C-alpha positions in Angstrom: 0.2 0.2 -0.1 1.3 3.4 -1.3 2.3 6.0 2.2 1.2 8.6 -0.8 -2.7 9.3 -1.4 -3.1 10.6 -4.8 -5.7 13.3 -3.9 -2.8 15.3 -2.3 -1.1 15.6 -5.7 -3.3 18.0 -6.5 -3.1 20.8 -3.9 0.3 21.9 -5.4 -0.4 24.8 -8.3 2.7 26.2 -10.7 3.5 30.6 -8.8 3.6 32.5 -12.7 5.1 36.3 -13.2 1.6 36.6 -15.8 3.1 39.5 -17.8 5.7 36.9 -19.3 2.9 35.2 -20.6 2.3 36.8 -24.4 -0.3 34.9 -26.0 -1.5 30.8 -25.7 0.5 29.1 -23.3 3.5 27.6 -24.8 6.0 25.2 -22.5 9.2 28.0 -22.6 7.0 30.9 -21.8 6.3 28.3 -18.9 10.2 27.8 -18.3 10.3 32.0 -18.1 7.6 32.5 -16.7 7.5 30.1 -13.3 9.0 31.2 -9.9 7.4 28.9 -6.7 4.7 26.6 -5.9 2.3 27.4 -3.9 -1.4 25.3 -3.2 -4.6 26.2 -1.8 -5.9 25.2 1.4 -9.3 25.5 2.9 -10.2 27.9 6.2 -13.5 28.2 8.0 -15.4 30.0 5.5 -12.5 30.8 2.3 -9.8 29.1 0.2 -6.5 30.6 0.4 -3.4 30.2 -1.4 -0.2 30.0 0.5 3.0 30.2 -0.7 6.6 32.0 0.5 7.3 35.7 1.3 10.4 35.7 -1.2 7.4 34.0 -3.6 5.5 36.9 -4.0 7.0 40.3 -3.1 9.8 41.9 -4.8 12.0 42.8 -1.4 11.0 39.8 0.8 13.5 41.7 3.9 12.0 45.2 2.9 9.1 47.4 5.1 6.7 47.6 3.7 6.1 44.8 1.9 5.9 45.2 -1.9 4.0 42.9 -3.4 5.5 41.5 -6.9 2.7 42.9 -10.1 0.9 40.2 -12.5 1.5 37.4 -10.6 -1.0 34.2 -11.5 -1.1 30.8 -10.9 -1.6 27.8 -13.3 -3.0 24.8 -11.9 -4.6 21.9 -14.5 -8.8 21.9 -15.7 -11.1 18.6 -15.4 -10.2 18.7 -19.2 -6.5 17.8 -19.0 -5.6 22.1 -20.1 -3.4 23.8 -18.7 -5.3 26.9 -17.0 -4.4 30.3 -15.8 -5.9 32.4 -13.2 -4.3 36.0 -12.4 -3.7 36.6 -8.5 -4.3 40.4 -8.6 -7.7 40.2 -10.0 -8.4 38.2 -8.7 -8.0 39.8 -5.0 -9.8 42.7 -6.8 -12.5 40.3 -5.8 -11.2 39.9 -2.1 -10.5 44.0 -1.5 -7.7 42.5 -0.3 -3.9 41.1 -1.2 -1.2 39.3 0.4 -1.3 38.3 4.3 2.1 37.5 5.8 3.5 37.4 9.1 4.7 39.8 11.6 8.1 38.6 12.2 9.6 38.8 8.3 12.0 36.2 9.0 8.7 33.7 8.8 9.0 32.7 5.4 4.9 32.6 4.6 2.0 34.7 2.1 -1.6 33.5 2.0 -3.7 35.5 0.1 -8.2 34.9 -0.6 -8.5 32.7 -3.9 -11.4 32.0 -6.1 -10.6 29.1 -8.3 -14.0 26.9 -9.5 -13.7 24.3 -8.1 -16.0 22.1 -10.2 -13.7 22.8 -13.1 -10.4 22.4 -11.8 -8.5 19.3 -11.5 -7.4 19.8 -7.8 -7.6 19.7 -4.7 -7.7 22.6 -1.2 -6.3 20.9 2.1 -8.8 20.9 4.8 -7.8 22.8 8.3 -8.7 19.6 9.7 -6.0 18.1 7.5 -2.9 20.3 9.7 -1.2 18.1 11.9 -0.4 18.0 15.0 3.0 19.2 16.2 3.3 18.0 19.8 4.1 14.8 18.0 6.3 15.7 15.5 10.2 14.0 16.2 13.1 13.9 14.7 13.5 11.3 12.5 10.3 11.7 10.8 9.0 10.5 7.1 7.9 12.8 4.9 7.3 14.0 1.6 7.0 17.4 0.0 5.0 18.1 -3.5 6.1 20.7 -6.3 7.5 22.0 -9.3 11.5 22.1 -8.4 13.1 24.2 -12.1 9.8 25.1 -13.1 9.5 21.2 -14.4 6.3 20.1 -14.7 5.2 16.8 -17.5 4.4 18.1 -21.5 2.3 20.7 -20.7 0.6 19.6 -17.9 0.6 20.7 -14.5 2.2 17.9 -12.4 3.9 18.2 -9.4 6.9 15.7 -8.2 7.3 14.4 -5.1 10.2 14.4 -2.8 10.6 12.7 0.1 13.6 12.5 3.1 13.0 13.1 6.6 13.1 16.1 9.7 16.8 16.3 10.4 16.2 18.5 13.2 13.1 20.9 14.8 14.1 24.0 15.8 12.8 26.0 19.2 8.6 25.8 19.3 8.6 23.9 16.0 8.0 27.1 13.8 11.4 25.8 11.7 12.3 22.6 10.3 15.5 21.2 8.5 14.5 18.3 6.3 17.4 15.8 4.7 15.6 16.4 1.6 16.8 18.1 -2.0 14.9 20.8 -2.8 16.1 22.8 -5.9 15.1 26.6 -6.6 11.3 25.8 -7.6 10.1 23.8 -4.5 9.9 27.5 -2.2 6.2 26.6 -1.4 5.6 22.9 -1.2 3.5 21.8 1.2 5.5 19.0 3.9 3.4 16.3 4.7 4.1 13.2 7.6 4.0 10.2 5.3 1.2 7.8 6.1 2.7 5.5 9.1 2.0 2.2 8.9 4.4 0.9 12.2 4.9 3.2 15.6 8.6 3.4 15.6 8.7 2.3 19.2 5.8 -0.1 19.7 6.2 -1.6 16.5 2.7 -1.9 16.4 0.7 -1.6 13.0 -1.5 1.1 12.8 -2.5 3.3 10.6 -2.3 7.3 10.4 -3.6 9.8 7.9 -0.9 11.8 6.1 -1.0 15.2 8.0 0.1 18.8 6.5 2.9 19.9 8.4 4.8 22.9 6.8 5.5 24.8 3.9 9.0 24.4 2.1 10.9 28.0 2.1 14.4 27.2 1.0 17.6 25.3 2.2 20.7 25.3 3.5 23.6 26.6 0.6 26.5 24.6 0.1 29.1 24.8 1.9 32.8 24.8 0.7 32.1 23.3 -2.3 30.2 19.6 -0.2 26.3 20.3 -0.9 24.6 19.8 2.3 21.5 18.6 0.7 18.9 19.7 3.9 15.2 22.2 2.9 14.5 24.7 5.1 10.9 23.9 6.3 8.2 26.5 8.2 5.7 24.2 10.8 2.1 24.3 10.5 1.5 26.6 13.5 2.9 29.6 12.1 0.6 28.6 8.9 -2.7 28.2 11.3 -2.3 31.1 12.5 -1.1 33.5 9.2 -4.7 32.1 8.0 -6.2 33.4 11.7 -5.0 36.8 10.7 -5.8 37.1 6.9 -9.4 35.2 7.6 -9.9 38.2 10.1 -8.8 40.3 7.5 -11.3 38.6 5.1 -15.1 39.2 7.3 -13.8 42.2 8.4 -13.9 43.8 4.1 
């Protein structure tokens, strides 16, 4: 039995710079326009797009934050054809833009998004799938879903799955290091626990469903010509806090 729930694959979308798309979508245009990964979350009665601060802003460390113009997401229509949605036009419908954590070191960004889910071959991650970080441990098997280097087969919006383990938990579990190879373009990828079939402590066979643990925000740079192969992820606790902030903003509009 596979540890990968197939429906989770449909939660990731490509983040693009819309001004790089000239007319009809082409593979070369998408490679040039690609800037990262995002994913869809259902939080209370709003649908949100989640990615990283450094993906969606011009100056990630700047204050105030300056979102990039002309961003779009690409996802698959149920017909199998790629579909584009302008984030900027979508935000006008909600009267709001990106929300960011107060702490500039927390590399997250969310915005309300309106995708017609009956037409899209996409899945929203419900908040009930958010993991409890109290039970997360070093050595836990994980996987993440995104578009490293903008790779996608032919011209279908199909993400790449990579796996690894949690190598280090920092502080209050806001940041993890992962023994996993994250490439440019994986920023914004959702990180999940693997479906666990055997308890690592008692060796009792049991099944636990995959849970969202965090969001890829980058990787530890190579040092002295040696590859670290360590990815950095922001914990889902920080994402839940940010979604609650964005939800309040949406409700106040």
